[in-house]
SERO-4910 file (N, C-alpha, C, O; in steps of 0.05 Angstrom, whole numbers):
BEGIN
 pado doro    nc1    nc2    nc3   cac1   cac2   cac3    cc1    cc2    cc3    oc1    oc2    oc3
  Unk    A  -1408   -907  -1873  -1380   -903  -1871  -1371   -907  -1842  -1385   -898  -1824
  Unk    A  -1349   -920  -1838  -1339   -924  -1811  -1309   -920  -1811  -1295   -924  -1831
  Unk    A  -1299   -911  -1788  -1271   -907  -1785  -1261   -923  -1761  -1276   -927  -1742
  Unk    A  -1237   -933  -1762  -1225   -946  -1740  -1197   -935  -1736  -1182   -931  -1755
  Unk    A  -1190   -929  -1712  -1164   -919  -1705  -1149   -938  -1687  -1160   -947  -1667
  Unk    A  -1125   -945  -1695  -1108   -963  -1679  -1081   -949  -1676  -1071   -939  -1696
  Unk    A  -1070   -949  -1652  -1045   -936  -1647  -1023   -956  -1643  -1026   -975  -1627
  Unk    A  -1001   -953  -1657   -977   -970  -1655   -953   -952  -1650   -952   -930  -1660
  Unk    A   -935   -962  -1635   -910   -946  -1629   -893   -943  -1653   -877   -924  -1655
  Unk    A   -895   -962  -1672   -877   -960  -1696   -890   -975  -1719   -909   -990  -1716
  Unk    A   -880   -970  -1743   -889   -984  -1767   -883  -1014  -1764   -898  -1031  -1773
  Unk    A   -860  -1021  -1752   -853  -1049  -1747   -874  -1063  -1730   -881  -1086  -1736
  Unk    A   -884  -1050  -1709   -905  -1062  -1692   -930  -1066  -1708   -944  -1086  -1705
  Unk    A   -937  -1047  -1725   -961  -1049  -1742   -958  -1073  -1761   -976  -1089  -1764
  Unk    A   -935  -1076  -1773   -930  -1098  -1792   -932  -1125  -1777   -943  -1144  -1788
  Unk    A   -921  -1127  -1753   -923  -1151  -1737   -952  -1157  -1730   -960  -1181  -1731
  Unk    A   -968  -1137  -1724   -996  -1140  -1719  -1010  -1152  -1743  -1027  -1170  -1741
  Unk    A  -1004  -1141  -1767  -1017  -1151  -1792  -1010  -1180  -1797  -1028  -1196  -1805
  Unk    A   -985  -1188  -1791   -978  -1216  -1794   -994  -1234  -1776  -1004  -1255  -1784
  Unk    A   -996  -1226  -1750  -1012  -1241  -1730  -1041  -1243  -1738  -1054  -1264  -1736
  Unk    A  -1052  -1221  -1748  -1080  -1220  -1756  -1085  -1239  -1779  -1105  -1253  -1779
  Unk    A  -1068  -1239  -1799  -1072  -1257  -1822  -1069  -1286  -1814  -1080  -1303  -1828
  Unk    A  -1053  -1292  -1793  -1049  -1320  -1785  -1072  -1330  -1767  -1074  -1354  -1762
  Unk    A  -1089  -1312  -1757  -1110  -1319  -1738  -1135  -1328  -1753  -1146  -1313  -1769
  Unk    A  -1143  -1353  -1748  -1166  -1364  -1762  -1192  -1348  -1758  -1206  -1343  -1777
  Unk    A  -1197  -1341  -1733  -1222  -1325  -1727  -1220  -1298  -1741  -1241  -1288  -1751
  Unk    A  -1197  -1286  -1742  -1194  -1260  -1755  -1199  -1263  -1785  -1213  -1246  -1797
  Unk    A  -1189  -1284  -1797  -1194  -1289  -1826  -1224  -1294  -1831  -1235  -1284  -1850
  Unk    A  -1236  -1311  -1814  -1264  -1317  -1817  -1281  -1292  -1815  -1300  -1288  -1830
  Unk    A  -1275  -1275  -1795  -1290  -1250  -1792  -1287  -1232  -1816  -1307  -1221  -1825
  Unk    A  -1262  -1229  -1826  -1258  -1212  -1849  -1272  -1223  -1874  -1285  -1207  -1888
  Unk    A  -1271  -1249  -1878  -1284  -1261  -1901  -1315  -1258  -1899  -1328  -1253  -1919
  Unk    A  -1326  -1261  -1875  -1355  -1257  -1871  -1362  -1228  -1878  -1382  -1223  -1892
  Unk    A  -1346  -1209  -1868  -1352  -1181  -1874  -1351  -1175  -1904  -1367  -1159  -1914
  Unk    A  -1332  -1187  -1918  -1331  -1183  -1947  -1355  -1196  -1960  -1368  -1183  -1978
  Unk    A  -1362  -1220  -1953  -1384  -1235  -1965  -1411  -1220  -1961  -1427  -1219  -1979
  Unk    A  -1414  -1208  -1937  -1439  -1194  -1931  -1438  -1164  -1940  -1457  -1149  -1934
  Unk    A  -1417  -1156  -1953  -1413  -1129  -1963  -1412  -1108  -1941  -1419  -1085  -1945
  Unk    A  -1401  -1116  -1918  -1396  -1097  -1897  -1372  -1079  -1904  -1370  -1056  -1896
  Unk    A  -1354  -1091  -1920  -1330  -1077  -1928  -1332  -1074  -1959  -1331  -1093  -1974
  Unk    A  -1335  -1049  -1968  -1336  -1044  -1996  -1310  -1032  -2006  -1303  -1035  -2029
  Unk    A  -1296  -1019  -1988  -1271  -1006  -1995  -1255  -1003  -1970  -1266   -997  -1949
  Unk    A  -1229  -1007  -1972  -1212  -1003  -1949  -1189   -984  -1957  -1176   -987  -1977
  Unk    A  -1185   -964  -1940  -1164   -945  -1945  -1149   -942  -1918  -1161   -942  -1897
  Unk    A  -1123   -940  -1920  -1106   -936  -1896  -1092   -910  -1898  -1081   -902  -1919
  Unk    A  -1092   -896  -1876  -1076   -871  -1873  -1059   -874  -1848  -1068   -885  -1828
  Unk    A  -1035   -865  -1850  -1017   -866  -1827  -1014   -837  -1817  -1004   -819  -1830
  Unk    A  -1023   -834  -1792  -1024   -808  -1780  -1004   -806  -1757   -994   -827  -1747
  Unk    A   -998   -783  -1748   -981   -778  -1725   -997   -765  -1703  -1014   -747  -1709
  Unk    A   -992   -773  -1678  -1006   -760  -1656   -994   -732  -1651   -971   -727  -1655
  Unk    A  -1012   -714  -1643  -1003   -688  -1634  -1001   -689  -1604  -1022   -690  -1591
  Unk    A   -977   -688  -1593   -974   -692  -1564   -991   -673  -1547  -1001   -682  -1525
  Unk    A   -996   -649  -1556  -1011   -630  -1540  -1041   -637  -1538  -1055   -628  -1520
  Unk    A  -1051   -653  -1556  -1079   -660  -1556  -1085   -690  -1553  -1108   -697  -1547
  Unk    A  -1065   -707  -1556  -1070   -736  -1553  -1080   -743  -1526  -1068   -735  -1506
  Unk    A  -1101   -758  -1524  -1114   -767  -1499  -1125   -743  -1483  -1130   -747  -1459
  Unk    A  -1128   -720  -1494  -1139   -697  -1480  -1168   -704  -1472  -1184   -713  -1488
  Unk    A  -1174   -699  -1447  -1200   -704  -1437  -1205   -733  -1427  -1227   -739  -1417
  Unk    A  -1185   -750  -1430  -1188   -777  -1420  -1179   -778  -1391  -1158   -768  -1384
  Unk    A  -1196   -788  -1374  -1190   -789  -1345  -1170   -811  -1340  -1175   -834  -1346
  Unk    A  -1148   -805  -1328  -1128   -825  -1320  -1138   -839  -1295  -1149   -827  -1277
  Unk    A  -1134   -865  -1294  -1143   -881  -1271  -1120   -892  -1256  -1124   -906  -1236
***
């Protein structure tokens, strides 16, 4: 099982990202390879909200 977290400022930005991803040949090739090799058996999406008091806690600012 694996998890991936991606942060977007808005749902509109997320939707624009999905459109770009689907239009990208390397992105499609990578996704199709992962499906063919059974790296992806199930995909679920959850939309979460950041908790300002804890977001990026412990990350060193540079």
